[in-house]
Structures are given as structure tokens and as C-alpha cells.
DOTOR-687393 format. One record per atom (N, C-alpha, C, O): residue number from 0; residue in three letters; chain; atom name; z negated, y, x negated. Coordinates in pm, 1 decimal, m for minus. Atoms other than C-alpha are relative to their C-alpha. Example, Ala and Ser with C-alpha at 12.3 -4.5 7.8 and 13.67 -1.06 7.14 Angstrom:
BEGIN
PT;i;aa;ch;at;Z;Y;X
PT;0;ALA;A;N;0.0;m119.0;m89.0
PT;0;ALA;A;CA;m780.0;m450.0;m1230.0
PT;0;ALA;A;C;0.0;120.0;m90.0
PT;0;ALA;A;O;m66.5;118.1;m193.6
PT;1;SER;A;N;6.0;m119.0;82.0
PT;1;SER;A;CA;m714.0;m106.0;m1367.0
PT;1;SER;A;C;m73.0;109.0;77.0
PT;1;SER;A;O;m89.9;219.8;26.1
//
This chain:
BEGIN
PT;i;aa;ch;at;Z;Y;X
PT;0;MET;A;N;m59.4;63.8;m114.7
PT;0;MET;A;CA;341.3;1382.1;710.9
PT;0;MET;A;C;m61.5;59.3;125.5
PT;0;MET;A;O;m182.6;80.4;131.4
PT;1;GLU;A;N;49.6;m54.4;m125.1
PT;1;GLU;A;CA;311.1;1522.3;1060.1
PT;1;GLU;A;C;m70.8;m109.2;77.8
PT;1;GLU;A;O;m34.1;m226.4;69.6
PT;2;LYS;A;N;75.7;97.5;m78.1
PT;2;LYS;A;CA;61.9;1355.1;1292.4
PT;2;LYS;A;C;88.4;m71.2;101.1
PT;2;LYS;A;O;66.3;m189.1;128.8
PT;3;GLU;A;N;m89.4;59.9;m96.4
PT;3;GLU;A;CA;338.9;1292.0;1545.9
PT;3;GLU;A;C;74.1;m119.0;m62.1
PT;3;GLU;A;O;86.1;m224.5;0.1
PT;4;ALA;A;N;m71.0;108.0;68.4
PT;4;ALA;A;CA;533.3;1082.6;1293.1
PT;4;ALA;A;C;m94.6;m116.9;m28.7
PT;4;ALA;A;O;m55.7;m232.6;m13.2
PT;5;ALA;A;N;96.8;105.4;26.4
PT;5;ALA;A;CA;219.4;889.0;1196.7
PT;5;ALA;A;C;m31.3;m76.5;128.1
PT;5;ALA;A;O;m45.2;m198.8;125.0
PT;6;PHE;A;N;27.7;64.5;m128.1
PT;6;PHE;A;CA;149.0;818.6;1565.7
PT;6;PHE;A;C;113.4;m94.6;37.4
PT;6;PHE;A;O;88.5;m206.5;82.2
PT;7;ALA;A;N;m114.6;85.1;m32.4
PT;7;ALA;A;CA;501.1;682.7;1617.5
PT;7;ALA;A;C;m2.0;m125.5;m87.4
PT;7;ALA;A;O;35.3;m233.4;m41.4
PT;8;TRP;A;N;8.7;111.6;94.0
PT;8;TRP;A;CA;447.7;458.8;1312.3
PT;8;TRP;A;C;m102.6;m101.1;46.7
PT;8;TRP;A;O;m84.8;m221.1;26.2
PT;9;LYS;A;N;111.4;88.1;m34.3
PT;9;LYS;A;CA;125.4;316.7;1456.5
PT;9;LYS;A;C;2.5;m52.1;143.9
PT;9;LYS;A;O;m81.3;m135.3;178.8
PT;10;GLN;A;N;15.4;29.4;m140.9
PT;10;GLN;A;CA;203.1;279.6;1824.0
PT;10;GLN;A;C;33.6;m143.6;41.4
PT;10;GLN;A;O;5.2;m181.8;155.0
PT;11;GLN;A;N;m32.3;138.9;m32.1
PT;11;GLN;A;CA;328.3;m82.9;1809.4
PT;11;GLN;A;C;m47.6;m91.2;m112.0
PT;11;GLN;A;O;m71.2;m46.0;m224.0
PT;12;ASP;A;N;33.9;95.6;105.2
PT;12;ASP;A;CA;232.5;m400.1;1623.2
PT;12;ASP;A;C;115.2;m15.0;m98.0
PT;12;ASP;A;O;93.3;m33.2;m217.7
PT;13;PHE;A;N;m117.8;4.3;87.7
PT;13;PHE;A;CA;587.6;m411.9;1487.5
PT;13;PHE;A;C;104.6;89.9;61.3
PT;13;PHE;A;O;123.7;91.1;182.9
PT;14;THR;A;N;m103.5;m89.2;m48.7
PT;14;THR;A;CA;861.8;m159.2;1514.9
PT;14;THR;A;C;126.3;m20.1;m80.7
PT;14;THR;A;O;120.8;m49.3;m200.2
PT;15;GLU;A;N;m128.1;7.8;70.0
PT;15;GLU;A;CA;1229.6;m171.7;1429.3
PT;15;GLU;A;C;15.1;119.0;m93.2
PT;15;GLU;A;O;88.2;112.0;m192.0
PT;16;GLU;A;N;m9.4;m118.8;83.2
PT;16;GLU;A;CA;1184.4;176.9;1284.2
PT;16;GLU;A;C;m76.3;m20.9;m129.8
PT;16;GLU;A;O;m184.6;m79.5;m132.0
PT;17;ALA;A;N;63.6;11.5;130.8
PT;17;ALA;A;CA;1102.5;192.9;917.9
PT;17;ALA;A;C;m50.7;136.2;m43.7
PT;17;ALA;A;O;0.9;240.3;m3.0
PT;18;MET;A;N;52.1;m120.5;62.8
PT;18;MET;A;CA;898.7;446.1;728.5
PT;18;MET;A;C;45.5;m4.6;m145.2
PT;18;MET;A;O;21.1;m103.6;m214.2
PT;19;THR;A;N;m38.9;m5.3;140.8
PT;19;THR;A;CA;1048.3;551.7;395.2
PT;19;THR;A;C;m123.9;31.4;m82.3
PT;19;THR;A;O;m196.9;125.8;m52.2
PT;20;VAL;A;N;120.0;m15.8;82.5
PT;20;VAL;A;CA;781.0;519.5;126.4
PT;20;VAL;A;C;36.8;5.7;m148.3
PT;20;VAL;A;O;139.8;m46.3;m191.2
PT;21;ILE;A;N;m7.3;m1.0;145.5
PT;21;ILE;A;CA;738.8;590.0;m242.5
PT;21;ILE;A;C;m99.9;m104.7;m47.8
PT;21;ILE;A;O;m217.5;m99.7;m11.8
PT;22;VAL;A;N;83.4;111.5;43.5
PT;22;VAL;A;CA;602.3;278.9;m415.1
PT;22;VAL;A;C;m20.8;6.7;m151.0
PT;22;VAL;A;O;74.3;19.3;m228.0
PT;23;THR;A;N;37.4;10.3;140.2
PT;23;THR;A;CA;418.8;266.7;m746.1
PT;23;THR;A;C;m86.5;m124.5;m13.9
PT;23;THR;A;O;m107.6;m196.4;83.8
PT;24;ALA;A;N;82.0;118.9;21.4
PT;24;ALA;A;CA;199.9;m3.0;m901.7
PT;24;ALA;A;C;m123.5;36.8;m80.8
PT;24;ALA;A;O;m124.1;134.8;m155.3
PT;25;TYR;A;N;125.0;m18.9;74.4
PT;25;TYR;A;CA;m152.6;m27.3;m1040.7
PT;25;TYR;A;C;m58.5;m135.2;m36.6
PT;25;TYR;A;O;m20.8;m238.1;19.4
PT;26;CYS;A;N;67.9;122.7;42.0
PT;26;CYS;A;CA;m371.6;m283.2;m1214.2
PT;26;CYS;A;C;m151.5;25.5;5.5
PT;26;CYS;A;O;m193.3;137.8;34.0
PT;27;PRO;A;N;144.3;m18.8;m12.1
PT;27;PRO;A;CA;m749.3;m339.8;m1223.0
PT;27;PRO;A;C;m65.9;68.0;m119.9
PT;27;PRO;A;O;m188.6;66.6;m130.3
PT;28;CYS;A;N;60.0;m60.2;119.3
PT;28;CYS;A;CA;m797.9;m152.5;m1552.7
PT;28;CYS;A;C;m61.9;136.4;29.8
PT;28;CYS;A;O;m34.3;197.2;133.3
PT;29;SER;A;N;66.8;m129.5;m18.6
PT;29;SER;A;CA;m1009.2;159.6;m1595.0
PT;29;SER;A;C;98.3;116.4;m6.7
PT;29;SER;A;O;69.2;223.3;47.0
PT;30;ILE;A;N;m100.5;m106.5;3.9
PT;30;ILE;A;CA;m695.0;365.1;m1669.6
PT;30;ILE;A;C;59.4;20.5;139.3
PT;30;ILE;A;O;74.6;134.0;184.3
PT;31;CYS;A;N;m60.9;m7.8;m132.8
PT;31;CYS;A;CA;m541.7;285.5;m1330.5
PT;31;CYS;A;C;m102.5;31.1;109.5
PT;31;CYS;A;O;m73.0;105.7;202.8
PT;32;CYS;A;N;96.1;m4.3;m110.5
PT;32;CYS;A;CA;m859.2;264.4;m1121.9
PT;32;CYS;A;C;m128.2;76.6;m28.8
PT;32;CYS;A;O;m203.4;108.2;63.4
PT;33;GLY;A;N;127.5;m62.2;33.3
PT;33;GLY;A;CA;m1140.5;433.2;m1310.2
PT;33;GLY;A;C;m114.0;m100.5;m3.9
PT;33;GLY;A;O;m229.1;m63.8;m27.7
PT;34;LYS;A;N;95.5;110.8;5.6
PT;34;LYS;A;CA;m1318.1;95.9;m1296.6
PT;34;LYS;A;C;79.3;m125.7;m29.3
PT;34;LYS;A;O;202.3;m120.9;m31.2
PT;35;SER;A;N;m76.5;120.7;35.1
PT;35;SER;A;CA;m1227.6;m260.8;m1383.6
PT;35;SER;A;C;m49.2;m125.9;71.7
PT;35;SER;A;O;m28.2;m237.0;23.1
PT;36;ASP;A;N;52.4;118.0;m69.6
PT;36;ASP;A;CA;m1394.4;m487.9;m1127.0
PT;36;ASP;A;C;100.4;m63.8;96.2
PT;36;ASP;A;O;78.8;m176.4;141.2
PT;37;GLY;A;N;m101.4;55.5;m88.4
PT;37;GLY;A;CA;m1082.9;m537.2;m909.9
PT;37;GLY;A;C;m38.4;m4.9;146.3
PT;37;GLY;A;O;33.1;m64.2;227.0
PT;38;ILE;A;N;44.2;m0.7;m139.9
PT;38;ILE;A;CA;m1277.8;m479.9;m587.8
PT;38;ILE;A;C;69.1;115.1;73.3
PT;38;ILE;A;O;69.3;228.8;26.1
PT;39;THR;A;N;m73.7;m98.2;m78.5
PT;39;THR;A;CA;m1076.6;m297.7;m320.3
PT;39;THR;A;C;m92.1;79.5;91.8
PT;39;THR;A;O;m210.1;47.3;105.9
PT;40;LYS;A;N;74.3;m82.1;m96.4
PT;40;LYS;A;CA;m1188.5;m33.2;m70.4
PT;40;LYS;A;C;m51.1;m84.4;116.7
PT;40;LYS;A;O;m157.2;m56.6;172.5
PT;41;SER;A;N;41.4;85.3;m111.7
PT;41;SER;A;CA;m1204.3;m306.6;194.8
PT;41;SER;A;C;m99.1;m107.6;m42.4
PT;41;SER;A;O;m145.0;m186.1;40.7
PT;42;GLY;A;N;100.2;94.9;48.3
PT;42;GLY;A;CA;m1437.5;m513.4;m27.0
PT;42;GLY;A;C;55.9;m131.8;m51.3
PT;42;GLY;A;O;m19.8;m217.7;m96.5
PT;43;THR;A;N;m61.5;123.1;48.7
PT;43;THR;A;CA;m1189.3;m785.0;m120.7
PT;43;THR;A;C;31.8;12.1;m149.6
PT;43;THR;A;O;31.7;122.0;m205.1
PT;44;LEU;A;N;m47.2;0.6;137.4
PT;44;LEU;A;CA;m1083.9;m884.4;m470.1
PT;44;LEU;A;C;151.8;17.7;5.0
PT;44;LEU;A;O;221.3;m59.7;70.8
PT;45;ALA;A;N;m143.9;m27.3;m0.6
PT;45;ALA;A;CA;m736.7;m737.5;m534.0
PT;45;ALA;A;C;76.1;m120.3;m52.5
PT;45;ALA;A;O;36.1;m182.8;m150.6
PT;46;ARG;A;N;m81.9;114.3;39.8
PT;46;ARG;A;CA;m467.1;m1004.2;m559.0
PT;46;ARG;A;C;145.5;42.4;m12.5
PT;46;ARG;A;O;199.6;112.3;73.2
PT;47;GLU;A;N;m142.6;m26.4;21.7
PT;47;GLU;A;CA;m117.3;m979.5;m702.2
PT;47;GLU;A;C;80.8;m66.0;111.6
PT;47;GLU;A;O;44.9;m173.8;158.8
PT;48;GLN;A;N;m87.8;44.1;m108.0
PT;48;GLN;A;CA;158.6;m1026.3;m441.1
PT;48;GLN;A;C;m69.8;m2.2;135.5
PT;48;GLN;A;O;m24.1;m69.3;228.0
PT;49;GLN;A;N;70.1;m9.7;m127.2
PT;49;GLN;A;CA;m92.7;m945.2;m166.3
PT;49;GLN;A;C;m50.6;141.6;25.5
PT;49;GLN;A;O;m26.0;197.5;132.4
PT;50;THR;A;N;72.4;m125.2;m21.4
PT;50;THR;A;CA;m285.6;m620.2;m215.5
PT;50;THR;A;C;87.1;123.1;m21.6
PT;50;THR;A;O;159.9;133.5;m120.4
PT;51;ILE;A;N;m57.6;m132.0;19.6
PT;51;ILE;A;CA;m150.2;m271.1;m161.0
PT;51;ILE;A;C;m106.1;104.4;32.2
PT;51;ILE;A;O;m196.7;81.7;112.4
PT;52;ALA;A;N;84.7;m115.6;m29.8
PT;52;ALA;A;CA;m326.9;64.1;m164.2
PT;52;ALA;A;C;82.2;94.4;86.9
PT;52;ALA;A;O;199.7;119.2;60.0
PT;53;VAL;A;N;m67.7;m84.7;m98.4
PT;53;VAL;A;CA;m240.3;295.0;125.0
PT;53;VAL;A;C;m87.2;119.6;35.2
PT;53;VAL;A;O;m204.5;126.0;m1.5
PT;54;ASP;A;N;74.9;m107.8;m63.7
PT;54;ASP;A;CA;m343.8;615.6;294.9
PT;54;ASP;A;C;m42.3;m54.8;135.8
PT;54;ASP;A;O;43.8;m77.0;220.9
PT;55;PRO;A;N;43.0;61.5;m126.5
PT;55;PRO;A;CA;m558.6;476.5;580.8
PT;55;PRO;A;C;24.9;87.2;123.2
PT;55;PRO;A;O;14.2;38.6;235.7
PT;56;ASP;A;N;m39.0;m84.3;m113.4
PT;56;ASP;A;CA;m461.9;775.5;797.9
PT;56;ASP;A;C;142.0;m31.8;46.1
PT;56;ASP;A;O;181.1;4.2;157.2
PT;57;VAL;A;N;m137.9;36.9;m32.5
PT;57;VAL;A;CA;m105.0;639.4;791.3
PT;57;VAL;A;C;10.5;m148.7;30.5
PT;57;VAL;A;O;72.3;m187.6;129.6
PT;58;ILE;A;N;0.6;144.9;m17.4
PT;58;ILE;A;CA;m155.0;262.6;754.9
PT;58;ILE;A;C;m145.5;m45.9;m5.3
PT;58;ILE;A;O;m208.3;m36.1;m110.7
PT;59;PRO;A;N;140.3;43.4;m0.3
PT;59;PRO;A;CA;m495.4;124.2;859.1
PT;59;PRO;A;C;m25.5;m115.1;m96.9
PT;59;PRO;A;O;58.3;m203.8;m113.1
PT;60;LEU;A;N;39.2;110.3;87.4
PT;60;LEU;A;CA;m677.5;m98.7;610.5
PT;60;LEU;A;C;m0.1;m129.8;79.7
PT;60;LEU;A;O;m40.7;m132.6;195.9
PT;61;GLY;A;N;m8.1;130.6;m65.1
PT;61;GLY;A;CA;m624.2;m465.3;692.3
PT;61;GLY;A;C;135.0;m28.2;62.4
PT;61;GLY;A;O;161.7;m141.1;103.6
PT;62;SER;A;N;m131.9;18.2;m60.1
PT;62;SER;A;CA;m270.5;m409.8;822.5
PT;62;SER;A;C;92.3;m77.1;m92.7
PT;62;SER;A;O;80.1;m70.5;m215.0
PT;63;GLU;A;N;m102.1;72.3;75.1
PT;63;GLU;A;CA;15.3;m631.6;714.4
PT;63;GLU;A;C;126.1;87.4;m2.2
PT;63;GLU;A;O;171.0;135.9;101.7
PT;64;VAL;A;N;m112.7;m91.0;18.2
PT;64;VAL;A;CA;310.0;m434.0;574.9
PT;64;VAL;A;C;112.3;m71.4;m74.5
PT;64;VAL;A;O;89.6;m132.4;m178.9
PT;65;TYR;A;N;m116.9;54.1;69.2
PT;65;TYR;A;CA;660.8;m551.3;486.0
PT;65;TYR;A;C;68.7;114.4;m73.8
PT;65;TYR;A;O;106.4;214.2;m12.4
PT;66;LEU;A;N;m71.1;m97.4;82.2
PT;66;LEU;A;CA;817.1;m353.5;199.2
PT;66;LEU;A;C;135.9;m59.3;m33.3
PT;66;LEU;A;O;144.9;m161.3;m101.5
PT;67;GLU;A;N;m135.4;49.3;16.7
PT;67;GLU;A;CA;1193.8;m397.9;197.6
PT;67;GLU;A;C;32.4;m24.3;m147.6
PT;67;GLU;A;O;18.6;65.5;m230.7
PT;68;GLY;A;N;m35.5;37.1;136.2
PT;68;GLY;A;CA;1304.4;m580.1;m117.2
PT;68;GLY;A;C;m117.2;m41.1;m86.8
PT;68;GLY;A;O;m97.7;m85.5;m199.9
PT;69;LEU;A;N;118.2;30.2;80.9
PT;69;LEU;A;CA;946.5;m637.4;m233.5
PT;69;LEU;A;C;m88.6;m107.7;61.0
PT;69;LEU;A;O;m158.9;m177.7;m11.9
PT;70;GLY;A;N;80.0;102.4;m64.8
PT;70;GLY;A;CA;779.9;m862.1;24.4
PT;70;GLY;A;C;m102.2;54.0;98.0
PT;70;GLY;A;O;m100.7;171.8;133.7
PT;71;THR;A;N;103.3;m32.5;m97.9
PT;71;THR;A;CA;485.5;m864.1;262.9
PT;71;THR;A;C;m134.8;8.0;m69.9
PT;71;THR;A;O;m167.8;m76.7;m152.8
PT;72;PHE;A;N;126.9;m29.0;65.4
PT;72;PHE;A;CA;146.5;m724.9;161.4
PT;72;PHE;A;C;m105.0;33.7;104.8
PT;72;PHE;A;O;m73.9;54.4;222.1
PT;73;ILE;A;N;111.1;m39.6;m87.0
PT;73;ILE;A;CA;m195.6;m646.6;308.0
PT;73;ILE;A;C;m59.9;128.9;m54.3
PT;73;ILE;A;O;m88.5;140.4;m173.5
PT;74;ALA;A;N;59.2;m129.1;37.7
PT;74;ALA;A;CA;m333.0;m292.4;304.7
PT;74;ALA;A;C;m150.2;m20.8;m17.7
PT;74;ALA;A;O;m225.6;m21.3;79.6
PT;75;GLU;A;N;140.3;30.0;29.2
PT;75;GLU;A;CA;m666.5;m360.6;131.8
PT;75;GLU;A;C;m68.9;108.6;m81.2
PT;75;GLU;A;O;m191.0;105.9;m97.0
PT;76;ASP;A;N;57.1;m96.0;93.4
PT;76;ASP;A;CA;m715.8;m60.2;m94.7
PT;76;ASP;A;C;49.8;141.5;30.6
PT;76;ASP;A;O;145.5;160.9;105.6
PT;77;THR;A;N;m41.0;m140.0;m7.1
PT;77;THR;A;CA;m691.7;317.8;m116.1
PT;77;THR;A;C;1.0;53.0;m142.7
PT;77;THR;A;O;m41.0;m16.2;m235.5
PT;78;GLY;A;N;m0.7;m60.3;133.1
PT;78;GLY;A;CA;m642.8;551.7;m409.0
PT;78;GLY;A;C;6.1;150.5;10.9
PT;78;GLY;A;O;58.7;204.6;108.1
PT;79;GLY;A;N;4.8;m145.9;m1.9
PT;79;GLY;A;CA;m695.3;915.3;m495.9
PT;79;GLY;A;C;135.9;65.3;13.4
PT;79;GLY;A;O;147.5;170.3;76.7
PT;80;ALA;A;N;m134.6;m58.5;m4.9
PT;80;ALA;A;CA;m321.2;979.4;m535.7
PT;80;ALA;A;C;84.8;m59.3;112.0
PT;80;ALA;A;O;200.4;m20.8;129.9
PT;81;ILE;A;N;m76.7;67.6;m105.4
PT;81;ILE;A;CA;m216.6;759.3;m243.5
PT;81;ILE;A;C;m22.7;73.4;131.1
PT;81;ILE;A;O;m118.3;46.5;203.9
PT;82;LYS;A;N;7.7;m83.0;m120.3
PT;82;LYS;A;CA;m157.4;1008.4;36.3
PT;82;LYS;A;C;134.0;m3.3;71.5
PT;82;LYS;A;O;239.1;m7.5;7.6
PT;83;GLY;A;N;m123.3;m3.6;m79.2
PT;83;GLY;A;CA;96.1;1010.7;318.1
PT;83;GLY;A;C;81.1;m126.7;m16.1
PT;83;GLY;A;O;31.0;m237.3;4.4
PT;84;ASN;A;N;m91.9;114.1;6.1
PT;84;ASN;A;CA;395.7;787.0;258.7
PT;84;ASN;A;C;6.1;m64.0;m138.1
PT;84;ASN;A;O;110.2;m117.8;m175.9
PT;85;ARG;A;N;6.6;67.2;130.5
PT;85;ARG;A;CA;286.8;660.2;m85.6
PT;85;ARG;A;C;m75.0;m131.8;13.7
PT;85;ARG;A;O;m174.3;m141.1;85.8
PT;86;ILE;A;N;63.8;131.8;2.6
PT;86;ILE;A;CA;196.7;295.8;m144.1
PT;86;ILE;A;C;m6.9;m44.6;m144.8
PT;86;ILE;A;O;88.1;m25.6;m220.7
PT;87;ASP;A;N;21.2;53.3;133.8
PT;87;ASP;A;CA;56.0;138.5;m461.4
PT;87;ASP;A;C;m13.5;m152.1;10.8
PT;87;ASP;A;O;m98.4;m201.2;85.3
PT;88;ILE;A;N;5.9;145.8;0.0
PT;88;ILE;A;CA;119.2;m234.2;m523.8
PT;88;ILE;A;C;m89.7;m45.7;m114.8
PT;88;ILE;A;O;m75.2;1.4;m227.6
PT;89;PHE;A;N;88.1;53.0;103.4
PT;89;PHE;A;CA;m150.6;m423.9;m713.6
PT;89;PHE;A;C;74.3;m100.2;m87.0
PT;89;PHE;A;O;143.6;m188.6;m36.8
PT;90;MET;A;N;m53.0;94.7;98.3
PT;90;MET;A;CA;m38.7;m603.7;m1030.1
PT;90;MET;A;C;m111.2;m32.5;m98.4
PT;90;MET;A;O;m195.4;52.6;m127.2
PT;91;GLN;A;N;107.0;44.6;88.2
PT;91;GLN;A;CA;m258.0;m801.1;m1267.7
PT;91;GLN;A;C;7.3;63.1;m138.6
PT;91;GLN;A;O;m95.5;78.9;m204.5
PT;92;ASP;A;N;m20.7;m45.8;135.9
PT;92;ASP;A;CA;m110.1;m656.0;m1587.3
PT;92;ASP;A;C;39.1;148.7;m4.3
PT;92;ASP;A;O;125.6;192.2;71.8
PT;93;HIS;A;N;m25.1;m144.0;10.3
PT;93;HIS;A;CA;m109.1;m286.0;m1690.4
PT;93;HIS;A;C;145.3;29.9;m39.2
PT;93;HIS;A;O;208.1;118.1;19.4
PT;94;ASN;A;N;m138.2;m24.0;41.5
PT;94;ASN;A;CA;227.6;m304.4;m1868.8
PT;94;ASN;A;C;99.7;m32.3;111.2
PT;94;ASN;A;O;200.7;36.4;126.7
PT;95;GLN;A;N;m84.9;35.4;m114.2
PT;95;GLN;A;CA;384.0;m474.2;m1568.0
PT;95;GLN;A;C;m3.0;113.0;103.8
PT;95;GLN;A;O;100.7;148.2;159.9
PT;96;ALA;A;N;12.7;m110.8;m94.7
PT;96;ALA;A;CA;251.0;m194.4;m1344.3
PT;96;ALA;A;C;77.9;122.3;m48.6
PT;96;ALA;A;O;145.5;188.2;30.5
PT;97;LEU;A;N;m75.2;m111.9;56.3
PT;97;LEU;A;CA;395.1;69.9;m1577.4
PT;97;LEU;A;C;150.0;m24.6;9.8
PT;97;LEU;A;O;225.8;65.7;45.1
PT;98;HIS;A;N;m141.5;35.5;m3.7
PT;98;HIS;A;CA;729.0;m110.9;m1594.7
PT;98;HIS;A;C;57.1;10.0;142.1
PT;98;HIS;A;O;175.5;39.5;158.8
PT;99;PHE;A;N;m43.7;m8.3;m140.2
PT;99;PHE;A;CA;748.2;m116.6;m1211.7
PT;99;PHE;A;C;53.1;139.8;31.0
PT;99;PHE;A;O;150.3;156.1;104.8
PT;100;GLY;A;N;m46.6;m137.8;m16.6
PT;100;GLY;A;CA;783.2;259.8;m1221.2
PT;100;GLY;A;C;m24.3;54.8;139.6
PT;100;GLY;A;O;m122.8;21.2;205.5
PT;101;ILE;A;N;6.6;m62.6;m131.9
PT;101;ILE;A;CA;843.9;461.9;m906.4
PT;101;ILE;A;C;124.6;m43.2;76.6
PT;101;ILE;A;O;236.9;m22.1;31.1
PT;102;GLN;A;N;m111.7;47.3;m81.0
PT;102;GLN;A;CA;1059.3;310.9;m632.6
PT;102;GLN;A;C;m10.7;57.3;140.6
PT;102;GLN;A;O;m119.2;91.6;187.8
PT;103;LYS;A;N;m5.4;m46.7;m138.5
PT;103;LYS;A;CA;1166.7;424.2;m289.1
PT;103;LYS;A;C;52.1;m115.9;83.4
PT;103;LYS;A;O;153.0;m177.0;48.2
PT;104;THR;A;N;m44.2;109.3;m86.2
PT;104;THR;A;CA;1195.4;168.1;m9.2
PT;104;THR;A;C;m43.4;29.4;143.1
PT;104;THR;A;O;m99.9;135.0;171.6
PT;105;LYS;A;N;41.0;m12.0;m140.0
PT;105;LYS;A;CA;1137.6;116.6;361.6
PT;105;LYS;A;C;m117.7;m94.1;25.1
PT;105;LYS;A;O;m122.8;m205.9;m26.1
PT;106;ALA;A;N;118.5;78.9;m35.3
PT;106;ALA;A;CA;808.0;m7.9;501.8
PT;106;ALA;A;C;m1.1;m24.1;150.4
PT;106;ALA;A;O;33.5;63.7;229.4
PT;107;TYR;A;N;13.4;36.8;m140.4
PT;107;TYR;A;CA;753.3;m189.0;829.9
PT;107;TYR;A;C;m142.0;m48.5;23.1
PT;107;TYR;A;O;m191.0;m134.4;m50.2
PT;108;LEU;A;N;134.1;44.1;m36.6
PT;108;LEU;A;CA;412.3;m228.7;988.6
PT;108;LEU;A;C;14.8;m124.3;86.4
PT;108;LEU;A;O;70.9;m117.5;195.8
PT;109;ILE;A;N;m14.7;126.1;m73.3
PT;109;ILE;A;CA;391.8;m593.1;1100.1
PT;109;ILE;A;C;m118.9;m22.4;93.0
PT;109;ILE;A;O;m102.1;m38.3;213.9
PT;110;ASN;A;N;123.3;14.5;m77.9
PT;110;ASN;A;CA;31.6;m631.0;1214.7
PT;110;ASN;A;C;m94.4;110.9;m41.6
PT;110;ASN;A;O;m124.5;128.1;m159.7
PT;111;GLN;A;N;87.6;m114.1;27.6
PT;111;GLN;A;CA;m196.0;m331.8;1243.1
PT;111;GLN;A;C;m142.9;m33.9;39.1
PT;111;GLN;A;O;m168.4;m87.1;147.2
PT;112;LYS;A;N;142.3;12.3;m31.2
PT;112;LYS;A;CA;m573.2;m346.7;1224.6
PT;112;LYS;A;C;m46.2;134.7;52.6
PT;112;LYS;A;O;m5.4;239.2;1.9
PT;113;ILE;A;N;52.0;m125.9;m57.5
PT;113;ILE;A;CA;m754.8;m88.4;1434.3
PT;113;ILE;A;C;m147.6;8.3;m23.6
PT;113;ILE;A;O;m211.1;105.8;16.5
//
């Protein structure tokens, strides 16, 4: 992603413009995370229907993000494969995360932490 596009994404608390993202899912198991404690990069315990992993150069940790068709989440985690416009949704169960697959949707930054 070009820095100019990332800047436009971050310049307001909420924007009518959406960022198209690729969404996958992960769970707290060692296969998905390389560890199994469920602790996120921001130090919180990952929670289903709340936690997403993001590229903090695109979406700052602590930001609230609306994913069209999926709901509102908090950017609490990062991941080795989560770069640019990729987002990983936390799920409690490994099979559920696998079943989620790879989806494409629009993301809206609601509240940005700086």
C-alpha cells in the first residue's frame, strides 16, 4: 500500500471512504499463533467478536474498525502475515477459524488511537 493511501485512511476519526481488506481468522492455538496464551500485541487477552490483528502502519493498535458484514472490532493484535490491507479476526476455535476462510470486505476506521 502506498503511504499516500494510508495517510488518507488515517486522516479522520471516521471517513465515508472504505478501505478494501482481505480478512482471515485465527485462534489462540500454537498452529495459528506460535503460542497459546491468547495475549495480544497490545497486552490484552484476545476476545471473540472483539479482537482483530492488523498492520499497525495502516491501522493503529487500539483503533475501532467496522468490517462490512462482520461487525465492529478493536485492533488489539498484529501478526507476521498481517501486512497492508490484511486483517485477521480472532476466533476461539481453530476449526471455526479455518472454516471462515478468506473473505474480502470493506473496512471503516471509526475511532483511531494515535
